[in-house]
N, C-alpha and C positions, 0 to 999 in steps of 0.2 A: 220485310223485317216488323216485329211487332216494338212498339215504343212501350219500353220500362218507365211507370212511375216512381216519384223516391216514397219510401217508407219512414215515416219520423222515427226518432227512437226512443225503443220501448215499446211500438206498438208492433203489432204481427200483422203479417203482407196478407194480403184477400187471395182467394183464387186467381182473381182474372191478374193482378199484382204478380201472383207466382208462376203462372202459365208463361208473361210476357217475358219474364225473367228467364225462363226455359227459354225460351224462342231467340233472343236477347245472346245468351250465353254459350249453350251448347248447338252444338256443329249436328246435324243430323247423321253425319258420318263416320262419327267417333261415339258418339252415344246420346241418351234421351232419358228426357225426366217425364216419368208418365205417375197416374194414379194408381194404387195397389191393383184395381181389378184385373190393369192388362199385365201385371207382373205375375209373383207366385202367390199371390194374396193372402201372404203376412206381413203387408205395410201399408198403411196411408198413401204413400208415394214411392219411389222409387227410383234410384238414378244406378241405370246403368253404360261402363262405360268400360270399352276394349280397347285392351293395346297398354294403355297406362295408367299409372295410378292416378287414384284420387288426389290431388293436391291444394293446402290449405293455406295458404300465407301472408302473414303478418308482415308487413313492410315496416312498422314501424320501428327509428332506430332508437331501441332502449335497450336494456339490461334483463328486463323482466318483461315480457311480450303476451298477453295472453291470446291464445290459436284458434281455441274450440272453446266454445260453452252449451254445454248443455246443460238442461232444465229441465224439471218439473215442476208443475204448477198445479198442487191441489187447494182445494177450497176448503177442505178442511185439513187439518195439521195435527200430524198425531207424532208422538215418539215411534222410532221403529219403520218411519214412511219410506220406502225406499223408489229407487229407480236405478235401471240399470241397461249396461249392454250386450247385446248377442251376439258373437260369434259364429257363424254358419257357416257351413261348408256341405257338400252332398254326401252322404254313405253309399257304400256300392250296388245300392237298391235305386238310386237317385233322388232319394229323399233329402230335402233340405232338414239337417240336424244342426242345432245346438248344441254344440263341443264344448264353449268356453262360455262362462258370463262373468261380468264384471260388474258388480253391482257395489253401491252407493247408501247406504242407510242412516237414516237424521235418525240415532240412537235416543237424541233429548232434543227437541223440538225449544225450547223452553227461551225466549231471548234474552237475550245475553250470556247466558252461561250453556251453547249446543253443544252437542255433543256428535262424532258423527265416527262410521266404520266402513270400510272396504273391505267387501269380498271378495273371495276366487271362487268360483265352480268350476266342476270341470264335468264330463261327461266319461264315469264311469262304467264297464261291463253295462252300458244302454240307460245307466239313471245317471243325470245331473247331480252331481253331490260337492256338496260342502268341503273344499280341503282346509283354508286357510280365512282367517280375517285380519285384519289390523284398525288398533282402535289406541284409546289414550293407554290402555296396560301392552301396549306393544303386537306382538308378531303371535297370533295363539294359531295351533297346527288341529286339526280336525284328530280323535280318538283312533287309534291306530295306523295316524300317516308317521312319516321320518322326515328327519331333515338330512341331507346329505352333502356332502362337497365332492366332485369331481366322480358324479357315481358313488361313493364310498358313504355308508350312513355314521352320522355324526349321533345324532338323537333320534332315539327309535321307541312310538308305544305300539304297548300289544295286551290289550284288556284293561288300559291304564294304568302300567306299571310303564313306567319311562326308564330306559337304560340308555346309558354314556359309555360308546365304543369306539377302536379304533383312536382313540387320542396320544399318540404318542411323547408327547412332554406339555407341561404345563408351566406358565412363567411362574416363581416365585408369586407375585400377589395372586396370581388366580387359585394356587397351590392352597395358601393361606387363607382366603376365603370359602374356600368347598369345605376343608378344617374347622373355620368356624363357625360354618352354618350346619353341620356333622355334629360338631361339640353341643350345639343348642339341641335341648330334649323337643322347645318348641316346633324349630322344625323337621324334625323327625316322627311322624306319630304313626305313620304304618309301612310292611311292608309286604308286599304279594298279597294284597288286600288283609292282610293277620296284623292285630294289634301290637305294637310293640311299647313293653312295659320298661322306662328307663327310670334308671334313678337318678340323684344328682350326678349331673355329668364333670362334677370335677372326683367324682369319686375313684377309687381303685376299686375298677372292676371290668371284667371280659363281657362281650356282646358277643351272644352267641341265641345257639335252637335250644328250645328244650322240649323233647320228643313228649313228653307224658305230657305237659301242658300243652303240648300244640301253637307255639306263638316265640315270637323272638323277645330275649330278655335280657337282661344285665344279670351277669351272674358275677356274686363277689369273689373272695380269692378263698375266702372260705369252701364257697360250694363248687366254685372249680375242683378243692383238691376231694370234697367228697366224691364227686365223678369220678375223679381218674384215681383215687385210692392211694392206700401207701404202700411203698415199696416193701418186700421180703424176699429173702430167699427162695422164692416159688414163685413172685407175684411181680409184676412190670408195676409202678407206680411214682407215685411222687416222695422223691427222696430227698432227706433232711442232712445236713452236714454236720457232724460231729465238731464238739470243741475239743479241746487239746484236753480238757477236764476227762470227759467223755472218753475218749480212744484213750486214756492210762487207764480208766474204767476197765475197759473193754469187755463189756458183756450187752451192749445192743447186737439185737439181730436185722434193725430197719435202719440203722445211719448207715453215712460214708463218709470215707475220711479222704478229706484232700491233703495234697502234698502239704500245703502250712499247717494243717491240721496234726498229720504226722510229724514233721519235723520239730513241732512244739510240746509235742507228748515226748513221754517217756520214753517210748518207741525212735523218738528220733535221736533222743542223748547216745553219746558217748563217754565212756566211765571210763579212766586211767588212772591206777592206783602202783602207787612209787612203795617198793621195800626200800624205805633210805635206810635204815639203820637196823642191824640184826638185834635178834628179838634180847641177848643177855648181855651186851653192848653200851656202854654207859653213852648218852647221847654229848656230841659235844658241836662248838660255835665253829664257822666256816661256808664258803661258798661250794657251792658245786660236788652237794653231798651226793648228788647221782642227777644222773640229765636224762631227758626224753625227748626222743625227735619226733615230731610231727608228721603223720601219714599225710598222704592225699588225699583219703577219705575224710578227713577233719578240715580240708583249707576253707577259711570263710566262718567257722565255728567262732562262735563267744565262750569262753569262761563264765560259767554260770552258776558255780558252786564248787567249794572245796570243803575240805575235811585232814585234821591229822588225829593220828590216835598210835599214844604210846603202849608198851609193853607193860613196864613197871612205871608207876605214877614217881615221880620228883617230886622232893618239898623245897617250901620258902622259894618265892621269887615265879615268874614265869619262865615257859620257855617259848619262843618266840620265830615264827616259820615265815620265811618270802618264796614267793613264784617269779622268778626276775626270767626273761626274755630275753635270752644271749644274743639270738639274732637280731632284735630289734632294739636292744640296750635299754630295757623298759620293764620295771615291775610292775606284774600284775596285781600285786594287791597293794589296796592305797593306806588300809589297816591291815595289819599281818595277823597270821593266825598264830594264836597263842595257847597253850597248853595252862591251866593255874596250878598250884601247888596241890599237890594229892590229888594230882584228877589224870584220867588219862586221854581224856578226848577236848578237842576244841569246842565242840557241841554244846561243854555248861560253861565257855570263858566267861568270863564277868564283860568282856569287852570283844565281840564279834567280829570277825573279820568283816574285811569289806572290798571287793574286786573293785577295779579299776577301771571303770568302762571307757576312759579313753587307749587303753593296753590291753582288751582284753578280748583279741581279735587271735586268732593264728592262721600261717601261713603254711601249704606243704614246704615240710623241713625245718622250720623253725627247731631250735633249739633250746628246751623250756632246762631250767635246772632249781634244785632246790636246795635254797639258803638256811641255813640257820645261825640266826642274828644272836639271838643269847639262850643261855638255858638255866635250870634251879638249881640251887647253889648244891644239892646233894641231886645230881643228874638223875634224869628219865631213865631207862632201859629200854633201848627197839625204836622204832618207828616208821609207821606207814603216813604218807599223804596222799588223797584221793583229792583230782578234780575231774569235776564233769561238764563235760561243751555240747553244744546246741547253737542249730543254725538262729541268725537273729531272725 
């Protein structure tokens, strides 16, 4: 057996030392080391081992131990110098084929500011193809590649367009981060290779597609309305809700009436007119001159307007009229209806009636009565009292 000689630290073994190491360490029955001319002619030296894997072991008892050092030693050093490991197997034609390549690149060889990169190439349809690399920017997948979890695509690239899919849920922080990125116009400049025109990210606008311009853009509210059009009796479109006043006018063919708008209009009012005193009869004071029982169709409504009218005007003083909710034992007017001297209606009174907002509402079967609390010195003849109710 040959006697191996020591190799000093940092030096390279001579051919003789290397061959002696081969004879001293390797058994000729399990493997042998020889120069490339005796193997597949694809390396300066070949180590052939049958049956057992090649094992490199560092017996140092440490937290982090270096097992293998692979080093390129270029005499000239330049950015993007590369060393790589080839993983080869035979194809079905018996040809030794490089199926995977693991490459280390020195992307920046500047002393003290060096940068590196790790590339992964795999054989695809007979061509060794770079599929990914790691560097200071992180993981970068090659164009048209995808990121999968358990066989399910999460990120997929097609012709430069990245698609996120098969995400069932996002945590609140991730969702907020994505929304913030989308809200920032600087982070969104094109979609499917088409230029995106973005207005102020905080503006009231809709993001959509403009067929005429052939591009994505922000649409303002006015532009959206222009595209959709206004509704009419013969066309679908955007409908504007009518106000109570517009419902009262009743001439629009484009406005829509909401329940609240209807309730607040004249059409939502209930008018009750009571014939209190016969037209030829003098008016006289007294409670309960006439009663009115509230029907179920008026429940929940408020008293919103009142008026009194006599047939023949009285003179001297005023006639004072109260509307009293006998069921609730509450006066519905905080300032009574009055008809002044020589007048026939309360609408011309010097002091207008005021509805008591604390007692203006009615319910089914409430009993309302008309009280005459004062009359003219020369009494008026005949009396009508009108009450108008509406939902609040």
